[in-house]
C-alpha positions in Angstrom: 66.7 130.3 101.6 69.3 128.5 104.3 72.9 128.5 103.7 73.3 124.8 102.6 70.5 125.2 100.2 72.3 128.1 98.7 75.8 126.0 98.6 74.1 122.9 96.8 72.1 125.4 94.4 75.6 127.1 93.3 77.2 123.6 93.3 74.4 122.1 90.9 74.3 125.2 88.6 78.0 125.6 88.3 78.6 122.0 87.5 75.7 121.5 85.3 76.8 124.7 83.2 80.3 123.1 83.1 78.9 119.7 81.7 76.7 121.5 79.2 79.5 123.5 78.0 81.6 120.6 77.6 78.4 118.7 75.8 78.1 121.5 73.4 81.9 121.5 72.4 82.2 117.6 72.3 78.9 117.5 70.4 80.3 119.9 67.8 83.6 117.9 67.3 82.6 114.3 67.3 79.8 114.7 64.8 81.9 116.8 62.6 84.7 113.9 62.6 81.8 111.4 61.6 80.7 113.5 58.6 84.2 114.0 57.2 85.4 110.4 57.6 82.1 108.3 57.3 79.7 110.6 55.5 76.3 112.0 55.9 74.2 108.7 55.6 76.6 107.2 58.3 76.0 110.2 60.4 72.2 110.2 59.7 72.1 106.2 60.7 74.0 106.9 64.1 71.6 109.7 65.0 68.5 107.6 63.9 69.7 104.6 65.9 70.3 106.8 68.8 66.6 108.1 68.6 65.3 104.8 68.2 67.2 103.4 71.2 65.8 106.5 72.9 62.4 105.3 72.9 63.7 102.7 75.5 63.0 105.3 78.2 59.3 105.1 77.4 59.6 102.0 79.5 60.4 104.2 82.4 56.7 105.3 82.7 57.8 108.8 84.2 59.7 107.4 87.3 62.6 109.7 86.5 60.1 112.4 87.7 58.2 110.6 90.4 61.1 109.2 92.2 62.7 112.4 93.1 59.2 114.0 94.0 58.8 110.9 96.5 62.1 111.6 98.2 61.9 115.1 98.8 60.0 114.8 102.0 61.9 111.9 103.5 65.0 113.5 102.7 63.9 116.7 104.4 63.0 114.7 107.3 66.3 112.5 107.1 63.7 109.4 107.4 66.3 106.7 106.2 63.7 103.8 106.3 61.7 105.8 103.9 64.8 106.8 101.8 65.7 103.1 101.5 62.3 101.8 100.6 61.8 104.1 97.8 65.2 103.4 96.5 64.7 99.7 96.9 61.3 99.9 95.1 63.0 102.2 92.2 65.7 99.6 91.7 63.2 96.8 91.3 61.4 98.6 88.8 64.4 99.6 86.7 65.7 96.1 86.6 62.5 95.1 85.4 63.0 97.7 82.6 66.2 96.2 81.8 64.2 93.2 80.8 61.9 94.9 78.6 65.0 96.7 76.9 66.3 93.3 75.9 63.1 92.5 74.3 62.9 95.9 72.5 66.5 95.7 71.4 65.8 92.1 69.9 62.7 93.7 67.9 64.6 96.5 66.7 67.5 94.4 65.5 65.2 92.4 63.5 63.0 95.2 61.9 65.1 98.3 61.8 67.7 97.5 59.2 64.9 96.9 56.8 64.3 100.8 56.9 67.8 101.7 55.8 68.8 98.8 53.5 69.1 100.8 50.5 72.1 102.4 52.2 73.4 99.8 54.5 73.4 96.0 54.9 71.7 94.0 57.7 74.8 93.0 59.6 76.2 96.5 59.5 73.0 98.1 61.0 72.1 95.5 63.4 75.7 95.2 64.9 75.8 99.0 65.4 72.4 98.9 67.4 73.7 96.3 69.5 76.9 98.5 70.3 75.1 101.6 71.1 72.5 99.8 73.1 75.2 98.7 75.9 76.0 101.9 77.7 72.0 102.8 77.6 71.2 99.3 79.2 74.0 99.7 81.9 72.5 103.0 82.9 69.2 101.8 83.6 70.1 98.6 85.0 72.8 99.6 87.4 72.8 103.5 87.9 69.8 105.6 87.4 68.1 105.0 90.6 71.3 106.4 92.7 71.5 109.4 89.9 67.7 110.2 90.9 68.7 110.0 94.8 71.5 112.4 94.3 69.2 114.8 92.3 66.7 114.7 95.1 69.3 115.7 97.6 70.4 118.6 95.9 73.7 116.6 95.0 73.4 116.5 91.1 76.6 118.1 90.9 78.2 114.7 91.7 76.6 113.0 88.6 77.5 116.0 86.4 81.4 115.5 87.5 81.2 112.0 86.5 79.5 112.7 83.1 81.9 115.4 82.3 85.0 113.4 82.8 83.5 110.5 80.8 82.2 112.9 78.1 85.5 114.3 77.4 87.4 111.2 77.6 85.0 109.5 74.9 85.5 112.6 72.8 89.3 112.4 72.7 89.5 108.5 72.3 86.6 108.7 69.8 88.6 111.4 67.6 91.6 109.6 67.8 90.2 106.3 66.7 88.4 107.9 63.8 91.7 109.6 62.6 93.5 106.3 63.0 91.2 104.6 60.5 88.8 102.5 62.7 85.6 101.6 61.9 82.6 103.4 63.1 81.6 100.0 65.1 84.9 100.2 66.9 84.4 103.8 67.8 80.8 103.3 69.0 82.0 100.2 71.1 84.8 102.0 72.9 82.2 104.8 73.6 80.1 102.2 75.1 82.8 100.9 77.4 83.6 104.6 78.7 80.2 105.4 79.3 79.4 102.1 81.1 81.8 103.6 83.9 79.3 106.2 84.7 76.6 104.2 86.8 79.4 102.3 88.6 81.1 105.6 89.7 77.6 106.8 91.1 77.1 103.4 92.8 80.6 103.7 94.6 79.8 107.2 96.0 76.2 106.6 97.1 77.1 103.4 99.0 80.1 105.6 100.7 78.0 108.6 101.6 74.5 107.1 102.4 73.2 104.7 105.1 70.9 102.8 102.6 69.2 99.6 103.7 68.9 97.6 100.4 67.6 94.6 102.3 64.6 96.6 103.8 61.1 95.3 103.5 58.1 97.3 102.8 54.3 96.3 103.1 52.8 99.2 100.9 54.3 100.7 97.9 56.5 103.7 98.9 56.5 105.5 95.5 52.6 106.5 95.9 52.5 108.0 92.2 54.4 105.3 90.7 52.2 105.3 87.6 51.0 108.9 87.5 54.1 110.4 85.8 53.7 108.2 82.5 51.7 110.9 80.6 54.4 113.8 81.3 57.2 111.1 80.4 55.4 110.0 77.3 55.3 113.6 76.3 58.8 114.6 76.8 60.2 111.3 75.1 58.0 111.7 72.2 58.7 115.4 71.8 62.4 114.6 71.8 62.3 111.5 69.2 59.4 112.5 66.9 61.1 114.4 64.3 64.1 112.0 63.7 61.8 109.1 63.6 59.2 110.6 61.3 62.1 112.0 59.0 63.6 108.1 59.0 60.2 106.7 58.0 59.0 109.1 55.4 62.0 111.1 54.3 65.9 110.3 53.9 68.9 109.7 56.1 70.5 112.8 54.4 67.5 114.9 56.0 68.1 112.8 59.4 71.9 114.0 59.3 70.9 117.7 58.3 68.3 117.4 61.3 70.9 116.2 63.6 73.5 118.9 62.8 70.9 121.9 63.5 69.3 120.0 66.5 73.1 119.6 68.0 73.5 123.4 67.8 70.1 124.4 68.9 69.8 121.7 71.8 73.1 122.5 72.9 71.9 126.0 73.6 68.8 124.4 75.3 71.3 122.4 77.3 73.0 125.6 78.4 69.7 127.2 79.5 68.7 124.0 81.4 72.2 124.1 83.2 70.8 127.1 85.1 67.9 125.1 86.5 69.9 122.2 87.7 69.3 122.6 91.3 65.9 124.4 91.2 64.0 121.3 91.0 65.2 119.8 94.4 65.3 123.3 95.8 61.5 123.9 95.0 60.6 120.3 96.1 62.3 121.0 99.5 60.3 124.4 99.8 57.2 122.5 99.1 57.9 119.6 101.3 58.5 122.5 104.4 55.6 124.3 103.3 57.6 127.5 102.7 54.7 129.2 100.6 55.8 132.6 100.6 59.3 132.1 99.8 58.3 129.6 97.3 56.6 132.3 95.4 59.5 134.8 95.6 61.9 132.1 94.2 59.5 131.2 91.4 58.9 134.8 90.2 62.7 135.2 90.0 63.2 131.9 88.4 60.4 132.7 85.7 62.0 135.9 84.8 65.5 134.6 84.6 64.4 131.7 82.3 62.2 133.8 80.2 64.9 136.6 79.8 67.8 134.1 79.1 65.7 131.9 76.6 64.7 135.1 74.4 68.3 136.4 74.5 70.2 132.8 73.7 67.6 131.6 71.2 67.3 135.0 69.4 71.2 134.9 68.8 71.0 131.2 68.0 68.2 131.7 65.4 70.4 134.6 63.9 73.9 132.6 63.9 72.8 128.7 63.5 72.7 128.9 59.6 76.4 130.7 59.1 77.7 128.4 61.6 76.4 125.1 60.1 77.6 126.7 56.9 81.3 126.7 58.3 80.7 123.3 60.1 79.9 121.5 56.9 82.7 123.0 54.7 84.4 120.4 53.0 81.6 117.9 53.2 80.3 116.7 49.6 76.8 117.6 50.2 77.5 120.6 52.4 74.7 122.8 50.2 72.1 120.5 51.5 72.8 121.5 55.3 71.7 125.2 54.5 68.3 125.6 55.5 67.3 128.7 57.0 63.6 128.1 57.5 64.0 125.2 59.4 66.5 126.7 61.4 64.2 129.7 62.6 61.3 127.5 63.5 63.5 125.0 65.3 65.0 127.8 67.2 61.7 129.1 68.3 60.1 125.7 69.2 63.1 125.0 71.5 62.8 128.3 72.9 59.2 127.5 73.7 60.6 124.4 75.5 62.8 126.2 77.6 60.2 128.8 78.6 58.1 126.0 79.6 60.6 124.7 82.0 59.8 126.9 85.4 56.4 125.9 85.2 57.2 122.2 84.5 59.6 122.2 87.5 57.1 123.4 90.1 54.2 121.0 88.5 56.6 118.1 88.9 58.1 119.1 92.3 54.5 119.4 93.6 53.6 116.0 92.3 50.9 117.1 90.1 51.5 114.3 87.7 47.9 112.8 87.4 46.2 116.1 87.2 48.2 117.1 84.0 48.2 113.9 82.2 45.5 115.0 79.7 47.4 117.8 78.2 50.6 116.0 78.6 49.1 113.3 76.0 47.8 116.0 73.9 51.1 117.6 73.1 52.9 114.7 71.4 49.5 113.8 69.4 49.7 117.3 68.1 53.3 117.0 67.1 53.1 113.4 65.4 49.6 114.7 63.4 51.0 117.8 62.1 54.7 116.4 61.2 53.4 113.3 59.3 51.0 115.6 57.5 53.5 118.3 56.5 56.7 116.1 56.1 55.8 115.1 52.8 55.5 118.6 51.4 57.8 120.5 53.6 60.4 117.9 54.8 62.4 119.4 57.6 60.2 122.5 57.7 57.3 120.3 58.1 58.4 118.4 61.3 59.6 121.8 62.7 56.1 123.2 62.5 54.7 120.2 64.2 57.1 120.6 67.1 56.6 124.4 67.5 52.7 124.1 67.6 52.8 121.4 70.1 55.4 123.1 72.5 53.3 126.3 72.3 50.4 124.5 73.5 52.0 122.7 76.3 53.6 125.9 77.8 50.3 127.6 77.7 48.9 124.8 79.4 51.3 124.4 82.1 51.3 128.1 82.9 47.9 128.5 83.4 47.4 125.3 85.6 50.5 126.5 87.7 48.5 129.9 88.3 45.3 128.2 89.2 46.4 125.3 91.3 49.9 125.7 92.9 51.3 129.4 92.8 48.2 131.5 92.9 49.8 134.4 90.7 47.8 136.6 88.3 47.6 135.6 84.6 48.6 139.2 83.8 52.2 138.7 85.0 52.4 135.8 82.3 51.4 138.1 79.4 53.6 140.7 80.7 56.5 138.4 80.3 55.7 137.3 76.9 55.2 140.9 75.9 58.9 141.6 77.1 60.0 138.6 75.4 58.5 139.4 71.9 59.6 143.0 72.2 63.1 142.0 73.1 63.3 139.5 70.2 61.8 141.8 67.7 64.3 144.7 68.4 67.2 142.5 68.5 66.3 140.6 65.2 65.5 144.2 63.6 68.9 145.9 64.7 71.2 143.3 63.4 69.0 142.5 60.1 71.3 144.9 58.3 74.6 143.2 59.2 76.3 140.8 56.7 76.6 137.6 58.6 78.0 135.4 55.7 81.1 134.0 56.9 83.8 131.3 55.7 85.8 130.3 58.7 85.2 129.9 62.4 87.2 133.1 63.3 84.9 135.3 61.3 81.9 133.6 62.8 83.3 134.2 66.3 83.9 137.9 65.5 80.2 138.0 64.1 78.8 136.2 67.0 80.5 138.6 69.6 79.2 141.7 67.9 75.6 140.1 67.7 75.8 139.0 71.3 77.0 142.4 72.7 74.2 144.3 70.5 71.5 141.8 71.7 72.6 141.8 75.3 72.4 145.7 75.4 69.1 145.6 74.0 67.7 142.9 76.0 68.9 144.7 79.2 67.2 147.9 78.1 64.1 146.2 77.5 64.0 144.3 80.7 64.9 147.5 82.6 61.6 149.0 81.4 59.4 145.8 82.4 61.5 144.4 85.1 63.7 147.1 86.5 64.2 145.6 90.0 65.2 142.0 88.7 67.3 143.5 86.0 69.2 146.0 88.1 69.9 143.5 91.0 71.0 140.7 88.7 73.3 143.2 86.6 74.8 144.4 90.0 75.4 140.7 91.5 76.9 139.9 88.1 79.5 143.0 88.4 80.3 142.1 92.0 81.1 138.6 91.2 83.4 140.1 88.5 85.1 142.4 90.9 85.6 139.6 93.4 87.1 137.3 90.8 89.2 140.1 89.8 90.6 140.6 93.1 91.8 137.2 93.8 
């Protein structure tokens, strides 16, 4: 791996971690104030609207993965005409998406308020939808193409910096507005205005640092697989939104709010794990473009081990601590007892862990441009999720939708792992099962060792103390198991960590 790729990887990883940590912190703060000042129904409404608006991204048809995959080779070759052609083509596509969004939002404003009419009147709900839509529209219509260019060029850290600043600014101003007694509409309108700044900042940076010819004419479509990323994108979008949509349609806004609180915590942990992969997609795409197969296999095997190990450690700890955290988080809320759902917390923790374990395989498949070849499984995944969730939500509620999510994610990770081993990186299936065995043993030992502890807490200080103890115990056990299965990786990673601490201490 050359020096510049190492530098970009470090920058992307560092800023991704910073952004995800800020996302977790801000994600805890703002919903808490909404719950306290506006109640569970309003929090559930905001969460539901956000998820429904998230379906706008279906119109993207997978371009978010296809555009970077198309840019890896021309960026590696410094082919400015090709880069400009791809950017111009993507901009035309996303502006068309902007028009489709206006049609979708009009339909949503007409029909969605009827789903929650027992709790909120039409004007209240319709106006809130329009306000939340503003920042999403600006992102697609103005900034997303440049964000994808930076990602493909291993400079995603620029996006993370912009996103981090606007995120913190939004949280501070929103909390102040809530405490000063402003309505939820005012709070969300100010948020929308702040987030509109993101695409404009990226536009300024790209125009200053890239010699793009936005007037370029092309005879043939420069994005060859423009329509082949649709299945993967459908899978990702539906997986993200299905649970909240099904709960909105077949359950209550209270359950949507409960789901939102747990998902906030568990998804925050997923973001933390994902932050470590921020530069991997562009790095692997660059290696594939240069046909560096031997180095690619070595990088992938280490990447796979890191993702499995961290996912197992982080989500085992999350599964153990999320219910006590929610208990403290919802303290003082009138319906706080409804938020204590340990079965749901456990299943969702395992489901999102499966999603994280899927990441290394999905990154390589997308970087290699194998969108069309993996379409069938991508369609099966959300279908499985929807069918199981709809069937089980009536009897099991939150737990029912969590089971649907878990089954579909397990299917997808198994499919991608075996597809990768047979078609892109030719490694033996035994290595995958060895990794799963190490994951399972680590999780079992960690859970068993702390099962005798009393983790009922009534304050953040007590929760933090318990979390430190559990994290220390689980961390030691996870290292021990991985020394047995992956001695070389474990010792080298541990030494790297210690050396960095020593260097930091010496400054």
